[in-house]
N, C-alpha and C positions, 0 to 999 in steps of 0.2 A: 315430418313424414307426409308424403302425398296420400290422399285417400285412395282406396282401392275401388275401381269401378266394379260393380256387381252385375252378374248375369243370372237373375233368378230363374229357376227352372223347376219343373215337377219331377226332378230326378236328383240323385245324390252322386256326386263325383268323389272318388277316393284318390289319395295320393298314388301316383303311378298308373292310374287308369286312363283309358282313352275315351274321349267324348266327341262324337261327330255332331256338328251343328250346321244348321242352314240359317243364314242371316238375311233378313229382309227389312227389319225396322231401322229407320235412319239413325236412331240413338245407338244401336248396336253396330251398324256399319261404321259410324264415326269412332266408336270405342275400339273396334277391331283395327281400323286404320291407325289410331294412336298406338295401340299395342304393337302392331307390326313395325311402325316407324321407330319406336323407342325400345323395341325388344322387351316389353314389359308384360306383366301378367294381369289377369283380371280374376275376380272371385266368382265361383259358382256356388250358389246357395239355394237350398230347397224352399220352394213356395209352400207354406203351410195353409194359407188362406188367400184366395184370389186366383187370377188367371195369368198365364204366361204373356198373353198379348193384351191384357187389360189391367184393371186396377189390382194391386197387390195389397192385401190387408195384413198379412203376417208372413214373416220369413223366419227360417231356422236361425239360430244364433251362431251355429258352427257350420263352416263351409270349407271349401278347398280352392286354393288358387290354381289357375290353369294357364298354360302357355300354349300358344298356337304352334303346332309342329308341321302342319301342311294345310294348304288351301287350294281351292280351284273354283271355277265358275261352273255351276251345274247347268244341265241342259235347259232348265227353265229360267236361266239367267240369274238365279240367286247365288250368293256367295256361300260356298261350302267350306267348312273348317274341320280340321281334326285337331283336337286339343288334348294335352296330357296334364293330368292332375299333378300338382307339385307338393304343396304343404298346407296343412290345416290352419284355420284361423278362427278366432271368435270375434264377432261383431261387437264393438264397444259403443259405437255411435253411427247412426245412419242418416243420410240426407238424400234429397231428391232434387236433381237438376231440373230446370225448366223444360228440357226436352224429354223428361221422364226417366233418365238414367239414374239408377241408384248408386250412391257412393257410400263407402264405409271407412271409418277409422277402425282398424283391426289390431288385435294382439295375436301374434303367431304362437301356435301351440307347439310345444316341444314333443318330439317323437320318442324321446328316451333313448336308451341304448338299443342297439341291434340285438334281437333275440333270435338265436338259431332254432331251427326245427328240432323237435325231439325225435327219437327213433320211431315212436308210435305215429308221428305225424308225417313221416317221409312218404308213405304211400299216397298222400294227398298230392304230392308233386307230379307223379305220373298222370293222375287224373287231370290236373291243371294243364300240364303240357299238351295232352291230347286235345283238350278243349281249345287252347290257344292256337293250336295248329289250324283250327277251323277259320281263324281270322285271315289266313292267307297273307297277302302283302301288307295288310294293316299292322300285323304283328311286328313289322320292322320298327315301328315307333314306340314299342314297349321297351323298357329297360329292365329285363328279367333279373330277379334276385330270388331264385327258387330255394335258396338256403336260408331265407329270412322269414320269420313268422309274420312280420308286419306286411310285407309285400304279398305273401301267399294269402293271408287272411283278407287283405283288401281285394284281391282278385275274386275270391270266393264270395265276398260280400256283394260284389257287383254282379256276379254270374248266377248265383242261386236265386230261385224265385221267391225273394223276400219282399214284403211290402215296404213302402218307403219309410214308414215309421221305424221299422226294425233296422233298415239300412242307416237311418239317421242316428239311431242309438249306437250302432256299431261305429259309425264315423266319430262319434263323441267319446268312444271308449279309448282311453289313452294307452292301455296295456295291450300290446300286440298279442302276447301269449294268451291273455284272457279272451280276446276277440277270436283267436283261432280255436280255442277250446269250445266256444259257443258254436262255431260253424262246423267243426270237424264231424260231429255226429250226423250232420245233414248231407254229407258227401259219401256216396257209395264207392268204395275203393276196390271191391272184388270183381 
């Protein structure tokens, strides 16, 4: 199995979520080129210690793979990407290339069975639909599954004003129904 290239960030990406990126460091420009040529994914993992553009002391052990769904050249000449989260992984072993790119041997985490929303959770869907309408044309890159607790809980975990530690704990929660039970009281549905 080939190692997964990592893009460490001070953010948490959830499966099904969208992540805009601006690429300027040569190591990531090269990584993006490889991903586009081979139609492969890369891993997004939260930085727990260090900086996005400097030395990284500590990374979370659970992250999400991302696939590039759109790209452009920004007005400032930087490469703009829109990526969609795909599946969660756990870092088993990590290495650093001479150019500073992090690589990881990962194990893929299972999502379990699809969990439907309960009747009490259905009002959350209307709130989520209204919020996602604000995305405009970017929403075309989402693959909505409004009837699934995992997808709905992942969107609220991204959208609610939670700190990164709370988001990381939610990402590491395997049970989609439990994740939604944690988040539902934070959403005003009236």
